[in-house]
N, C-alpha and C positions, 0 to 999 in steps of 0.2 A: 302061830298069826303074830305074835309079836315080833320074830325074826323077819317073816314076811311083811309088814310094814318097814323095819329097818333098810332092808333094800330095796325097795320102793323108794324111799326116802331118798336112798345112797346117791340111787340110778337119778331122781328127780333133778338135786343139785349138778351129776355129774352134767346133764342134759342145758343146766341153765348156766354151769363153767362155761361150756362151749358154745353154747349158743347156735348149732348149726345142725341140718341131717341134709344124706347126699343122698340120689338114687340116680347112680348111675349105669351105663349100656357100655357096649364096649363098640368101639373107643371114649372114653368118656367122655370126649365134646361131643358125642353124636349128636342130633335134633332132639334125641327126647334125654337126654342131661338135662335134671334138672336140681338146681341148690338150693338152699335157703340158707343164710348166715345172717347175726343180726340186725332182721330185717331187711334183708336184701335179697330178692329172688334172680336166680341166674335159671335160663332154659338154653339148652342148646351146648351149654359148656357149664363151670365150674367159675368160673369171669364175673364178678358182677361188678366189677368197678367203679364201686361207691355208688350206685344208683339203688332205688329201690326196685326195679325193675329193667336187666339185662336182656335182652334176645339176642345171642348170638348162634343162632341155627345157618341150614343153607338158604339157598335165595328159593322165593317163589316164584316161578313163573306168568304172569302174566299176557293175555294175546294180544295189550297194547302196547305200539310201537314206541311211543315213548316214555311210557312208568314200565319198566321191566324187572323192577325189585321190592321185595317185601320180609321185612321181620315177624312182622305179628301181625296174623289175620283175623279179624274178629265179621262174624258175619251172623243176620238175627234171620230166624227161619224164615221159609217165603210165607207159614201159614202168619207171619205176624208185621203187618201192612201198617202199624204204628208209624207217623207222623217219616212214615217214605226211608227210616233209616235201615241199610242194607250192609254193606260191606265198609270197612277200616281196616287200611294198612298202616304201617308206621316199619319205612325201612332205612335200611345205609348200607355205601358201600359201594354199588359196583357201577352204580348208572352216572354218569359223568365226567366225576371226580374220586376217587376213592376216599377223598377226607371230607363229602357230602352226605349228608342225612336229611332223608326225604320221610314227608307225612301224607299216603295216599289213603284217599277214599273212592272206590271201587264201585260199580254194581256186582249185580249175581254175576254175569259174564268176564269178570274179572277187567271188564273192560275201563280205566283212570273215568273217572270224573275231574277229582283237582288232586292237585297238591300241592307241599309247601315243601319248600328243599331250604337248607342253609348248607351254606357252604362258605368258607374261610372269613365267616362272618357277617357275609350278607345273606336275606332272609327273602328268596322271592316264590309268591303265589303262584301256579299255574292253574286255568279252569280252562277243561275242554267239555263246549258247549253239547247239549243233550239233542239225540235224533230227534227231538218236538220241540224242544221250549230252548229256542234262543238264547232265553236270557240265562245264565250259567252262574249268576251269583246274586243270592239274593237276602234281603235282612229283613227282616218281620217285626213288627212290634207283638202280633199272636200269628195263630195258624191260621185264623181268617180273613183279618186285617189287610187291608193294602201294605204294598212294600214301603218298608221306609226308604231303603236302597238299593238298585238295581243296576247290575253290570253288564249288557249285553255286549253280543257279536258285533263287532265295529268301533269297537272303543267308546259304546257311549255310556253312560253314566246318569241316570235318572234317580231322583231324591224324592219324593213322595209320587211318584210314578213307576210302573211298569213296563211301559214302551215307552221311554226315551227319545224324541225327534234333531237331538244336538249331542255335540260330545258332553255337555252336564246341561241337566235337563233337572231345572227344581219346580215343583208347584204345594202350593202354600193355600191357604185359605182365603188370602186378602189381607188388605191390611189399609183400614181405613183412613181417610184424607185428615180426618182430625182427631186419628187418636195421641193420648198423652201417656202413651206407656213410653218407661224409659226405654225398652229394645219393643220394637216391634217388628220388625223386619221379617223376610222368609229364610235371606239368607245374611249373615253379620262377615266384617270383616274388623277384626282388632287389632289395635294395636296399642300394646304394653309401653305406653310412652313416661310413667310414672307421674305423670301428674298432666293436670292442663297447660298446653305450651301450644303458642301459635304460628311453630316454623318445626313440627314433627307431627304426623299426623296416621289414617289407618291410608291404606293404596289399594287401589286396584290397576295394575297393569297390563299391556297387551303389546307384547310383545313380537318379535317378528325375526326370521334369521338375517345379518349382516351380506351373507354371500348367498350365493345360487347355490351351490352345495349345500344348504341349510342350516350351516351352521356359524357359531358366534354368536347368539340368539342379543337382540340388544331390544330394551324396552322403546315404543316409538311412541306412544301416550298413555296418559294414567290419568283417572281421576283420583283427588288427595283429598279428605277431609280434615282439616286440622282445629284448634279449639274458637270460635268467635273472638274469647280475650282469654284471663291469665285470672279470672275471677274465681275461686271455692266455690264451688255448690251450684257456679254457672252452666247450663246447656244449652249456651246460643253458640254455634256452630259455623262451618263458614267451609264451601266446598271452590274447587280449583280444580279446573279440568285444563291439560298442556299436552303440546306435543316437544317433541325431543329436538332440537337444533347443535348446530354447532360455534353456537355462542350463549354468553349467559345473560340475564334480565339485562343487563345495561348493554348489550349490543355488542359484545368485546369477548376474546379471549376462543382457543381453539379445541378445548374441550366438549364433549356434548352432555348439554344442559337438560333441563326442562326447561319452560318457560313458565308463565304465570298467563296464558291464554286468556278464558274465560273464568271468574270471578264471581260468586254468588254467596252473600256474604250475610253474618244473622237478621240483618232487615230485610233481607229480601231485594236487596240492592246488586244489579248485576253490571260486571264492569269489565272491558274487553282493553286489556294493553295497559288495566290499573290494579292493584291486587285490593286497593281499600277505594271502590266507586262512594259518591258521594250522592247521589240519587238513583231511582230504579233504572235506569240505566245509562252509563256512563261508558262510551271509549275516549281513550288518550292515546294518544300516536306523535310522531313530532310533527305535525302539522304540515299541510301543503305550498307547496310556491304558488305563487299569482302570476306569474309569469311561465307555470312549470307547461308544455306542451309536449308531452309523452303522451299515450292512447288512454290510459286511464292515470288520473293522476294524486286520484283521493284515497287514505284507506275504507272506507264509507259507501260500501256502492250499494244501490236501486239501482236492479236491471228486469228491464220488460224486455221478452222474447219475441217478440214483434215479426220473426222471420224473415224480417228484411227492412227496406227504408220507406217508412212511408207517413202521411203527416198525420193520420189521426188516430194512429197507436202509439201509444211511450210508456216510460217507466214514470209512476207514482207514488207519491208518500201523499197516504190520508190518513187523516185526522177524524176521530170516530169518536161517539158522544149518544148514550142511549135518548129513545125519542121518547120514553117511557119514561114515569116521575119514579117507577119500582127499579128504574135500572136495566128494564128489557127493551129489546127489539132496539139493536145498533144501529145506527145508521153514521154515515162519513156526511162529516158538517161542513170542511174544507180543504181540499188538494191540492200539493204542488204536481203537477204535471212534467216531465220533458219528453219531446220527441224530436221528430227532425226538422228541419229550417224547408227542406225540399226530400222531392225522392231522388236524387242522382247518387247514382254507385258510385263509391269512392267519396263521395263526401261528406262533411263532421260537422258542417254547419248546425248551428241546434237552436230550439224554442223552447223556453220557459211558460210555463201557464202557470197562473195562481187565480182558481177558484174558489168561491161557496154553494153552497146548495143552496135554492131557491123554488118555488113552485110557480113557476115558470119556465120555458127554454128561450135560448138565448134571444130570440127575437121578441119576447115579453109574453108569450099567449101559452098556451095550455096549462093542465092543471098535475101532471107528475111534478118528481122532483126531479130537477137538472142542476147538473152544476154550468157556471157561468166562465169566461174566459174573463176574469176580471180584470188581472192584469199580466202584460204578456211582456216579455223580453226575446224579443226575435235573432238570428243570427247575427246580424248588422250592428246589434247594443240598440237597439230601437226601442224604447218603451213603447207600449200604445197602455191606456183604460178604453174600457168599452170597443174595442178593435183589436182583433187577432192580427190585424198585418200594419202594424206603424209604419209612415213615411216617412216620419221625422225622429228625432233624438226624443222626444216627446210630445206624443200622439192621444189626444181626447176625443171623444166620440161622444159629447154629452156637455153638460153646465160645471163651470169649475165655481165653487163658489169661495173666495178666497178676504180675509182682512188686508193684507197690503202683496204688493209684487215689488218686486224689486227688479229693474231691468238694466246691464251696466252695457256703457257704449262707451267708444276712446276718444281721448279729448279732442283729436284731433279730426275727429269725425261733427262732433257735436259745433251744433249752429251759432256760436258763439263770433264766427269768423262776418257774420250780416252786418257786425258791428265796426269789424277792422276796416280803418284807411283804403282806399281802392275800389271795395268789394262796388260791384256794378249792378246796382241795383236795377232789375228789370224795371221800362216805363211802363206806366198802366195802362197805357194804350196795347202793348205789346199783350199784356193779362188777359187784357178785354178780348180780345181777338184769337185768344188761346182759350179761352172760356166761352167763347160762341162756334169755334169751330171741336171742342174737345168734350164741355160738358162738365169739366172739371178744372181743380186748378195746375199750374204746372207743377211736375214732378210728382203731383201726390197716385196712387194705382185707382185704376177705374175701379167702375164697380165688378165688371163682369171679371176682371183680374182676379180679383178679392174672394170673390165665388169661387173661381177654380183656383187657387191656388194658397188663399189664405190673405193675410197682413200679416207683417214682424212689426210687434207691437214696439219693439229700440226703436225701427227706422221710422214707422208711422208717427212718433210722438218726437222723433227729431225732424223730420219733417213739418208738423204739426208748427212745434216751436221755429220753424225756419219760416214757414208764412208768416206767424205772429212777430216773427221780428223784423221782415222785411214789411209788411202791414206798419210796425210804427214809423220805420222812416218815412214810408206814405204819409200819415198822418201828421210827423213833424214835418214836410214838406209843404204837406197843406197848409201848416198851420201859420208856417214862414210866409207863403204866399197870402193868406187871409190876414193877414198883419201888415203887409205893404201894402194892399189893396185897401183897407182900413184906413193906412195913411194917407194914400193917395186921395179917399172920397175928404176926408177930412180937411185935407191942404184945399181941396176944388172950394169946399162948402165955405170955408177962410176968404177964400179966394171971389163967391161969390157973392159975401156979405151972410150968410147965413148963420 
């Protein structure tokens, strides 16, 4: 017994020292050769290649034209359908390139379902759709839960949805408009800027090819979010939407830059043409020439698609306020409407109408809420109040209440000339005859003319002053005549002894 124990101990020592065993067939590297050496197992040959498991046997042929090689075959029996695991192949060798390594997952008929291939440092993952399920790749958080991620035929990727309708389709639980969570979106784009900075941020870019061949892709537009300030602990943000153009933000240069076309700052102010909007809606541009004659001259446009030139339809800018004290029942309270001055094709004459809403129509009747044509500027530059068709530079259909009116006249036309030497003062007899014939003073307009054409306030004031000056001259002459007559009367009385 003691000798037997010694022999067994020696055998164990020898086995431990060599730490290997080998089962060979003829030849030594056949499929059935099996080797174990220092924790490494080799199948199909004696070279274990410093790996825990090395399979170097001959090729196992499959019926699939794309995945034809396999070194390791693992198959669960048909009687155990748990989790739908069926077959796995780990292969290397002759498919595509001799230096490639592939991992195949097959069904029971040896038709490949998926393969991971490593070749010269590149890794590719291939998925073959099944005959009944066009979603070949699924990631689930449990066997019964909905798909976390789905890859479907046609290159559609779904996150949170098993049947994506676009190249990338993300479905979440929705985000509250009033959320205060630090992160609340179903999709996040994070930029590791190292801290809060106002000139670097997280970006979503939209890319198109520069050439018809589909090559040289370039970003065409982007949405970038940056910090609204540099204050540590602040969460104020700023969002910038911009398109690419071949000049920088100053309008110069030849490289392709992104513009800060539309900006939303941390106060909710929106800016177009400025990265620092001062109010809720700020538009900044170089300005419009007063004498510009292009088809469209401004950088801010309100367009009305009326279909044709019509004097009853136009483009409007409306000012809206709630009709109720709780902020509901929005109503337009005032508007500026631009419409054609005429319906002529090829004519660009315009008309501008400013109006407020009132509970009667344009003729002062009705109970609905209408807009009035309160101030009108027509195509000739005439301004009308209370009239849609002003016939003069300033036409008012109604009463004017003012504290002061100034009318300018040229000095040459002002009737100071009545008192100048040589002025021919009409005789009172001729004036009397004119009044008898025309029923108004000479040079003054007749009542019918005033009714039809109105009166020029400046001219009327000038004519009235002229008539007053002429009347003054008549009175002076009459006084002289009276003084002369009085003197003669006094002389006659003295002569007669009175």
